[in-house]
Backbone and ligand atoms as CSV (ligand in chain L), in Angstrom:
chain,resi,resn,atom,element,x,y,z
A,1,PRO,N,N,75.552,238.096,207.654
A,1,PRO,CA,C,75.069,236.863,208.272
A,1,PRO,C,C,74.739,235.809,207.197
A,2,PRO,N,N,74.775,234.505,207.549
A,2,PRO,CA,C,74.501,233.489,206.543
A,2,PRO,C,C,73.045,233.526,206.074
A,3,ASP,N,N,72.821,233.027,204.855
A,3,ASP,CA,C,71.473,232.846,204.317
A,3,ASP,C,C,70.911,231.575,204.973
A,4,VAL,N,N,70.007,231.778,205.933
A,4,VAL,CA,C,69.522,230.674,206.778
A,4,VAL,C,C,68.793,229.599,205.963
A,5,GLU,N,N,68.116,230.016,204.888
A,5,GLU,CA,C,67.383,229.047,204.066
A,5,GLU,C,C,68.339,228.190,203.242
A,6,GLN,N,N,69.313,228.835,202.588
A,6,GLN,CA,C,70.300,228.101,201.787
A,6,GLN,C,C,71.132,227.197,202.690
A,7,LEU,N,N,71.554,227.736,203.807
A,7,LEU,CA,C,72.330,226.958,204.779
A,7,LEU,C,C,71.527,225.741,205.239
A,8,GLY,N,N,70.233,225.939,205.487
A,8,GLY,CA,C,69.367,224.854,205.953
A,8,GLY,C,C,69.232,223.764,204.907
A,9,ARG,N,N,68.946,224.158,203.660
A,9,ARG,CA,C,68.804,223.154,202.589
A,9,ARG,C,C,70.084,222.347,202.435
A,10,SER,N,N,71.227,223.028,202.451
A,10,SER,CA,C,72.511,222.332,202.282
A,10,SER,C,C,72.794,221.413,203.460
A,11,THR,N,N,72.480,221.887,204.644
A,11,THR,CA,C,72.765,221.078,205.836
A,11,THR,C,C,71.863,219.858,205.888
A,12,TRP,N,N,70.557,220.046,205.580
A,12,TRP,CA,C,69.654,218.889,205.568
A,12,TRP,C,C,70.109,217.882,204.517
A,13,THR,N,N,70.543,218.372,203.345
A,13,THR,CA,C,71.031,217.464,202.303
A,13,THR,C,C,72.196,216.643,202.827
A,14,PHE,N,N,73.143,217.300,203.442
A,14,PHE,CA,C,74.299,216.593,204.002
A,14,PHE,C,C,73.856,215.577,205.071
A,15,LEU,N,N,73.025,216.017,206.005
A,15,LEU,CA,C,72.654,215.133,207.116
A,15,LEU,C,C,71.800,213.954,206.649
A,16,HIS,N,N,70.757,214.202,205.842
A,16,HIS,CA,C,69.895,213.090,205.406
A,16,HIS,C,C,70.666,212.118,204.512
A,17,THR,N,N,71.550,212.657,203.659
A,17,THR,CA,C,72.325,211.772,202.779
A,17,THR,C,C,73.298,210.933,203.600
A,18,THR,N,N,73.936,211.556,204.570
A,18,THR,CA,C,74.873,210.818,205.422
A,18,THR,C,C,74.133,209.727,206.203
A,19,ALA,N,N,72.930,210.032,206.678
A,19,ALA,CA,C,72.133,209.016,207.389
A,19,ALA,C,C,71.716,207.896,206.442
A,20,ALA,N,N,71.382,208.245,205.191
A,20,ALA,CA,C,70.924,207.238,204.217
A,20,ALA,C,C,72.023,206.217,203.917
A,21,TYR,N,N,73.275,206.636,204.037
A,21,TYR,CA,C,74.413,205.738,203.744
A,21,TYR,C,C,75.118,205.248,205.006
A,22,TYR,N,N,74.560,205.565,206.156
A,22,TYR,CA,C,75.103,205.071,207.445
A,22,TYR,C,C,74.876,203.545,207.473
A,23,PRO,N,N,75.759,202.775,208.136
A,23,PRO,CA,C,75.610,201.312,208.093
A,23,PRO,C,C,74.362,200.799,208.831
A,24,ASP,N,N,73.844,199.663,208.375
A,24,ASP,CA,C,72.769,198.974,209.096
A,24,ASP,C,C,73.282,198.525,210.460
A,25,LYS,N,N,74.552,198.072,210.467
A,25,LYS,CA,C,75.181,197.619,211.712
A,25,LYS,C,C,76.432,198.450,211.973
A,26,PRO,N,N,76.249,199.659,212.533
A,26,PRO,CA,C,77.393,200.545,212.739
A,26,PRO,C,C,78.355,200.003,213.796
A,27,THR,N,N,79.644,200.209,213.570
A,27,THR,CA,C,80.646,199.884,214.580
A,27,THR,C,C,80.586,200.942,215.679
A,28,MET,N,N,81.321,200.696,216.765
A,28,MET,CA,C,81.400,201.691,217.829
A,28,MET,C,C,81.956,203.002,217.274
A,29,ALA,N,N,82.924,202.923,216.371
A,29,ALA,CA,C,83.514,204.134,215.787
A,29,ALA,C,C,82.470,204.925,214.979
A,30,HIS,N,N,81.642,204.224,214.216
A,30,HIS,CA,C,80.586,204.908,213.475
A,30,HIS,C,C,79.660,205.651,214.440
A,31,ARG,N,N,79.264,204.958,215.488
A,31,ARG,CA,C,78.301,205.548,216.438
A,31,ARG,C,C,78.866,206.767,217.137
A,32,VAL,N,N,80.110,206.614,217.626
A,32,VAL,CA,C,80.756,207.699,218.371
A,32,VAL,C,C,80.918,208.934,217.483
A,33,ASN,N,N,81.339,208.695,216.252
A,33,ASN,CA,C,81.556,209.834,215.344
A,33,ASN,C,C,80.243,210.491,214.931
A,34,MET,N,N,79.211,209.690,214.693
A,34,MET,CA,C,77.912,210.273,214.337
A,34,MET,C,C,77.363,211.076,215.510
A,35,LEU,N,N,77.479,210.541,216.708
A,35,LEU,CA,C,77.012,211.277,217.895
A,35,LEU,C,C,77.764,212.599,218.045
A,36,SER,N,N,79.074,212.577,217.806
A,36,SER,CA,C,79.869,213.817,217.914
A,36,SER,C,C,79.413,214.835,216.890
A,37,LEU,N,N,79.177,214.348,215.669
A,37,LEU,CA,C,78.719,215.242,214.606
A,37,LEU,C,C,77.397,215.908,214.998
A,38,LEU,N,N,76.453,215.116,215.493
A,38,LEU,CA,C,75.126,215.650,215.823
A,38,LEU,C,C,75.182,216.564,217.046
A,39,ARG,N,N,75.966,216.156,218.055
A,39,ARG,CA,C,76.039,216.953,219.276
A,39,ARG,C,C,76.778,218.267,219.063
A,40,ALA,N,N,77.589,218.317,218.004
A,40,ALA,CA,C,78.306,219.561,217.704
A,40,ALA,C,C,77.355,220.630,217.144
A,41,LEU,N,N,76.271,220.197,216.519
A,41,LEU,CA,C,75.408,221.154,215.813
A,41,LEU,C,C,74.822,222.240,216.722
A,42,PRO,N,N,74.259,221.881,217.884
A,42,PRO,CA,C,73.716,222.939,218.753
A,42,PRO,C,C,74.786,223.927,219.234
A,43,VAL,N,N,76.060,223.520,219.168
A,43,VAL,CA,C,77.147,224.407,219.591
A,43,VAL,C,C,77.661,225.241,218.411
A,44,LEU,N,N,77.751,224.621,217.234
A,44,LEU,CA,C,78.473,225.244,216.118
A,44,LEU,C,C,77.602,225.762,214.974
A,45,TYR,N,N,76.362,225.290,214.866
A,45,TYR,CA,C,75.559,225.643,213.688
A,45,TYR,C,C,75.396,227.160,213.587
A,46,PRO,N,N,75.778,227.749,212.433
A,46,PRO,CA,C,75.845,229.211,212.368
A,46,PRO,C,C,74.502,229.928,212.132
A,47,CYS,N,N,73.437,229.416,212.768
A,47,CYS,CA,C,72.156,230.132,212.880
A,47,CYS,C,C,71.801,229.914,214.333
A,48,SER,N,N,71.938,230.955,215.139
A,48,SER,CA,C,71.864,230.742,216.588
A,48,SER,C,C,70.465,230.352,217.044
A,49,VAL,N,N,69.426,230.906,216.414
A,49,VAL,CA,C,68.047,230.508,216.762
A,49,VAL,C,C,67.867,229.018,216.478
A,50,CYS,N,N,68.326,228.597,215.278
A,50,CYS,CA,C,68.214,227.188,214.878
A,50,CYS,C,C,68.971,226.303,215.860
A,51,ALA,N,N,70.187,226.696,216.183
A,51,ALA,CA,C,71.047,225.907,217.063
A,51,ALA,C,C,70.407,225.744,218.446
A,52,THR,N,N,69.818,226.818,218.956
A,52,THR,CA,C,69.187,226.763,220.275
A,52,THR,C,C,67.984,225.823,220.259
A,53,HIS,N,N,67.140,225.956,219.221
A,53,HIS,CA,C,65.986,225.062,219.089
A,53,HIS,C,C,66.437,223.603,219.013
A,54,LEU,N,N,67.441,223.345,218.189
A,54,LEU,CA,C,67.924,221.979,218.004
A,54,LEU,C,C,68.426,221.399,219.329
A,55,GLY,N,N,69.162,222.214,220.071
A,55,GLY,CA,C,69.661,221.768,221.369
A,55,GLY,C,C,68.522,221.357,222.291
A,56,GLU,N,N,67.438,222.140,222.267
A,56,GLU,CA,C,66.272,221.831,223.108
A,56,GLU,C,C,65.606,220.529,222.672
A,57,THR,N,N,65.369,220.378,221.365
A,57,THR,CA,C,64.670,219.165,220.910
A,57,THR,C,C,65.560,217.934,221.068
A,58,MET,N,N,66.877,218.104,220.944
A,58,MET,CA,C,67.771,216.948,221.131
A,58,MET,C,C,67.800,216.481,222.586
A,59,LYS,N,N,67.498,217.401,223.504
A,59,LYS,CA,C,67.446,217.016,224.926
A,59,LYS,C,C,66.278,216.074,225.193
A,60,THR,N,N,65.103,216.415,224.643
A,60,THR,CA,C,63.928,215.578,224.882
A,60,THR,C,C,63.872,214.369,223.951
A,61,HIS,N,N,64.619,214.427,222.856
A,61,HIS,CA,C,64.570,213.377,221.827
A,61,HIS,C,C,66.009,213.108,221.374
A,62,PRO,N,N,66.784,212.375,222.176
A,62,PRO,CA,C,68.208,212.175,221.876
A,62,PRO,C,C,68.424,211.369,220.592
A,63,PRO,N,N,69.538,211.635,219.889
A,63,PRO,CA,C,69.840,210.927,218.644
A,63,PRO,C,C,69.885,209.409,218.835
A,64,ASP,N,N,69.352,208.676,217.829
A,64,ASP,CA,C,69.422,207.220,217.819
A,64,ASP,C,C,70.370,206.822,216.693
A,65,VAL,N,N,71.581,206.428,217.058
A,65,VAL,CA,C,72.614,206.099,216.070
A,65,VAL,C,C,72.815,204.590,215.956
A,66,SER,N,N,71.800,203.808,216.402
A,66,SER,CA,C,71.963,202.350,216.477
A,66,SER,C,C,71.885,201.646,215.124
A,67,SER,N,N,71.299,202.300,214.118
A,67,SER,CA,C,71.238,201.704,212.775
A,67,SER,C,C,70.905,202.786,211.752
A,68,ARG,N,N,71.084,202.444,210.491
A,68,ARG,CA,C,70.739,203.344,209.390
A,68,ARG,C,C,69.267,203.770,209.465
A,69,ALA,N,N,68.378,202.792,209.666
A,69,ALA,CA,C,66.939,203.095,209.689
A,69,ALA,C,C,66.595,203.974,210.887
A,70,ALA,N,N,67.171,203.659,212.051
A,70,ALA,CA,C,66.877,204.433,213.270
A,70,ALA,C,C,67.387,205.864,213.136
A,71,LEU,N,N,68.583,206.019,212.613
A,71,LEU,CA,C,69.156,207.360,212.452
A,71,LEU,C,C,68.369,208.176,211.427
A,72,SER,N,N,68.007,207.534,210.308
A,72,SER,CA,C,67.261,208.237,209.260
A,72,SER,C,C,65.922,208.731,209.801
A,73,ARG,N,N,65.263,207.886,210.591
A,73,ARG,CA,C,63.978,208.271,211.173
A,73,ARG,C,C,64.146,209.404,212.191
A,74,TRP,N,N,65.136,209.276,213.042
A,74,TRP,CA,C,65.367,210.310,214.053
A,74,TRP,C,C,65.577,211.676,213.393
A,75,LEU,N,N,66.399,211.680,212.360
A,75,LEU,CA,C,66.700,212.925,211.668
A,75,LEU,C,C,65.451,213.488,210.984
A,76,CYS,N,N,64.670,212.597,210.396
A,76,CYS,CA,C,63.421,213.002,209.747
A,76,CYS,C,C,62.500,213.655,210.774
A,77,GLU,N,N,62.424,213.096,211.961
A,77,GLU,CA,C,61.564,213.652,213.001
A,77,GLU,C,C,62.084,215.024,213.470
A,78,GLN,N,N,63.403,215.150,213.559
A,78,GLN,CA,C,63.969,216.461,213.927
A,78,GLN,C,C,63.627,217.501,212.864
A,79,HIS,N,N,63.758,217.085,211.609
A,79,HIS,CA,C,63.457,217.996,210.498
A,79,HIS,C,C,61.961,218.353,210.511
A,80,ASN,N,N,61.116,217.366,210.793
A,80,ASN,CA,C,59.670,217.641,210.874
A,80,ASN,C,C,59.333,218.627,211.982
A,81,GLU,N,N,60.059,218.537,213.073
A,81,GLU,CA,C,59.899,219.486,214.175
A,81,GLU,C,C,60.099,220.928,213.670
A,82,VAL,N,N,61.152,221.096,212.879
A,82,VAL,CA,C,61.441,222.418,212.301
A,82,VAL,C,C,60.371,222.773,211.263
A,83,ASN,N,N,60.007,221.812,210.424
A,83,ASN,CA,C,58.958,222.062,209.417
A,83,ASN,C,C,57.687,222.579,210.081
A,84,GLU,N,N,57.314,221.926,211.159
A,84,GLU,CA,C,56.092,222.293,211.873
A,84,GLU,C,C,56.199,223.725,212.404
A,85,ARG,N,N,57.327,224.023,212.996
A,85,ARG,CA,C,57.549,225.355,213.561
A,85,ARG,C,C,57.490,226.440,212.485
A,86,LEU,N,N,57.962,226.094,211.268
A,86,LEU,CA,C,57.999,227.075,210.178
A,86,LEU,C,C,56.737,227.038,209.323
A,87,GLY,N,N,55.771,226.166,209.692
A,87,GLY,CA,C,54.542,226.072,208.911
A,87,GLY,C,C,54.723,225.347,207.591
A,88,LYS,N,N,55.769,224.518,207.496
A,88,LYS,CA,C,55.991,223.723,206.282
A,88,LYS,C,C,55.353,222.354,206.441
A,89,GLU,N,N,55.156,221.672,205.303
A,89,GLU,CA,C,54.566,220.325,205.325
A,89,GLU,C,C,55.480,219.334,206.017
A,90,LYS,N,N,54.852,218.361,206.717
A,90,LYS,CA,C,55.639,217.292,207.342
A,90,LYS,C,C,55.961,216.228,206.300
A,91,PHE,N,N,57.092,215.574,206.495
A,91,PHE,CA,C,57.567,214.537,205.587
A,91,PHE,C,C,57.194,213.179,206.166
A,92,ASP,N,N,56.873,212.204,205.301
A,92,ASP,CA,C,56.592,210.817,205.717
A,92,ASP,C,C,57.928,210.160,206.084
A,93,CYS,N,N,58.102,209.815,207.367
A,93,CYS,CA,C,59.392,209.306,207.853
A,93,CYS,C,C,59.562,207.793,207.690
A,94,SER,N,N,58.782,207.142,206.836
A,94,SER,CA,C,59.034,205.714,206.570
A,94,SER,C,C,60.369,205.595,205.830
A,95,ILE,N,N,61.051,204.487,206.040
A,95,ILE,CA,C,62.368,204.284,205.403
A,95,ILE,C,C,62.225,204.260,203.878
A,96,GLU,N,N,61.077,203.798,203.385
A,96,GLU,CA,C,60.862,203.764,201.926
A,96,GLU,C,C,60.882,205.179,201.336
A,97,LYS,N,N,60.143,206.085,201.994
A,97,LYS,CA,C,60.083,207.466,201.500
A,97,LYS,C,C,61.426,208.165,201.680
A,98,LEU,N,N,62.095,207.885,202.792
A,98,LEU,CA,C,63.392,208.514,203.040
A,98,LEU,C,C,64.421,208.045,202.021
A,99,ASP,N,N,64.421,206.741,201.724
A,99,ASP,CA,C,65.374,206.215,200.736
A,99,ASP,C,C,65.079,206.752,199.346
A,100,GLU,N,N,63.802,206.888,199.038
A,100,GLU,CA,C,63.441,207.405,197.721
A,100,GLU,C,C,63.978,208.835,197.552
A,101,ARG,N,N,63.869,209.632,198.611
A,101,ARG,CA,C,64.315,211.030,198.529
A,101,ARG,C,C,65.835,211.163,198.607
A,102,TRP,N,N,66.461,210.377,199.504
A,102,TRP,CA,C,67.864,210.635,199.852
A,102,TRP,C,C,68.849,209.556,199.425
A,103,LYS,N,N,68.352,208.436,198.848
A,103,LYS,CA,C,69.284,207.363,198.498
A,103,LYS,C,C,69.060,206.840,197.095
A,104,ASP,N,N,67.872,206.295,196.854
A,104,ASP,CA,C,67.647,205.539,195.622
A,104,ASP,C,C,67.018,206.347,194.490
A,105,GLY,N,N,66.323,207.438,194.826
A,105,GLY,CA,C,65.538,208.144,193.822
A,105,GLY,C,C,64.223,207.407,193.612
A,106,PRO,N,N,63.274,208.020,192.865
A,106,PRO,CA,C,61.968,207.395,192.666
A,106,PRO,C,C,62.080,206.113,191.832
A,107,ALA,N,N,61.251,205.137,192.171
A,107,ALA,CA,C,61.193,203.893,191.390
A,107,ALA,C,C,60.557,204.194,190.043
A,108,ASP,N,N,61.003,203.481,188.981
A,108,ASP,CA,C,60.380,203.778,187.674
A,108,ASP,C,C,59.644,202.579,187.099
L,1,FAD,P1,P,64.163,222.173,203.730
L,1,FAD,O1,O,63.373,222.182,204.994
L,1,FAD,O2,O,65.545,222.740,203.748
L,1,FAD,O3,O,64.168,220.698,203.169
L,1,FAD,C1,C,64.974,220.318,202.049
L,1,FAD,C2,C,64.336,219.075,201.419
L,1,FAD,O4,O,64.336,218.018,202.375
L,1,FAD,C3,C,62.874,219.228,201.049
L,1,FAD,O5,O,62.724,219.759,199.774
L,1,FAD,C4,C,62.335,217.800,201.156
L,1,FAD,O6,O,62.552,217.097,199.943
L,1,FAD,C5,C,63.211,217.168,202.207
L,1,FAD,N1,N,62.562,217.058,203.512
L,1,FAD,C6,C,61.667,217.905,204.095
L,1,FAD,N2,N,61.344,217.484,205.323
L,1,FAD,C7,C,62.039,216.342,205.528
L,1,FAD,C8,C,62.116,215.436,206.623
L,1,FAD,N3,N,61.410,215.617,207.751
L,1,FAD,N4,N,62.924,214.357,206.499
L,1,FAD,C9,C,63.633,214.147,205.359
L,1,FAD,N5,N,63.614,214.968,204.298
L,1,FAD,C10,C,62.817,216.067,204.386
L,1,FAD,N6,N,65.075,227.784,209.764
L,1,FAD,C11,C,64.430,228.720,210.523
L,1,FAD,O7,O,63.919,229.693,209.971
L,1,FAD,N7,N,64.337,228.574,211.895
L,1,FAD,C12,C,64.904,227.510,212.545
L,1,FAD,O8,O,64.831,227.419,213.776
L,1,FAD,C13,C,65.605,226.542,211.770
L,1,FAD,N8,N,66.234,225.497,212.372
L,1,FAD,C14,C,66.981,224.649,211.626
L,1,FAD,C15,C,67.699,223.637,212.264
L,1,FAD,C16,C,68.517,222.790,211.537
L,1,FAD,C17,C,69.302,221.713,212.245
L,1,FAD,C18,C,68.627,222.945,210.125
L,1,FAD,C19,C,69.546,222.043,209.322
L,1,FAD,C20,C,67.918,223.937,209.483
L,1,FAD,C21,C,67.089,224.802,210.199
L,1,FAD,N9,N,66.351,225.819,209.585
L,1,FAD,C22,C,65.669,226.725,210.349
L,1,FAD,C23,C,66.262,225.897,208.096
L,1,FAD,C24,C,64.977,225.217,207.589
L,1,FAD,O9,O,64.826,223.918,208.157
L,1,FAD,C25,C,64.985,225.025,206.060
L,1,FAD,O10,O,66.175,224.358,205.659
L,1,FAD,C26,C,64.848,226.322,205.256
L,1,FAD,O11,O,63.738,227.049,205.711
L,1,FAD,C27,C,64.678,225.999,203.750
L,1,FAD,O12,O,63.495,225.227,203.613
L,1,FAD,P2,P,63.041,224.469,202.314
L,1,FAD,O13,O,61.568,224.630,202.240
L,1,FAD,O14,O,63.855,224.895,201.142
L,1,FAD,O15,O,63.325,222.924,202.556
């Protein structure tokens, strides 16, 4: 079976980085493709417990693909949901903190 922790770190890296570089003004094609990517996860993610949880939280809190900031925040909140469940610290979902972690790096 996959290493759920390694898989999780890699997947979060991919998702948060992709959100950090998503357009401020996405075209219809950007939105449709991002929605497909996110909606595929509860079906395909190779940790079935994780996939089931994600499917449940996505039902009550549907993805917001309307802008880079909205998507980054939505994803941060989904990740915080998992953090909370696993007893990990919550992340500050402001765009400044998200960009520092996933786009720009710390200011010097
Ligand atoms: P991770 O949680 O992997 O975080 C990686 C880095 O992201 C952190 O070091 C931090 O810099 C940054 N970060 C942390 N929180 C946020 C945030 N809210 N927003 C932006 N950046 C943040 N594991 C389970 O055991 N059970 C589950 O049900 C489960 N569900 C998952 C569902 C999904 C969709 C994914 C992608 C992973 C899931 N995982 C689950 C794995 C789990 O979330 C962690 O990836 C894993 O436990 C490793 O944790 P970590 O402490 O190394 O950091």
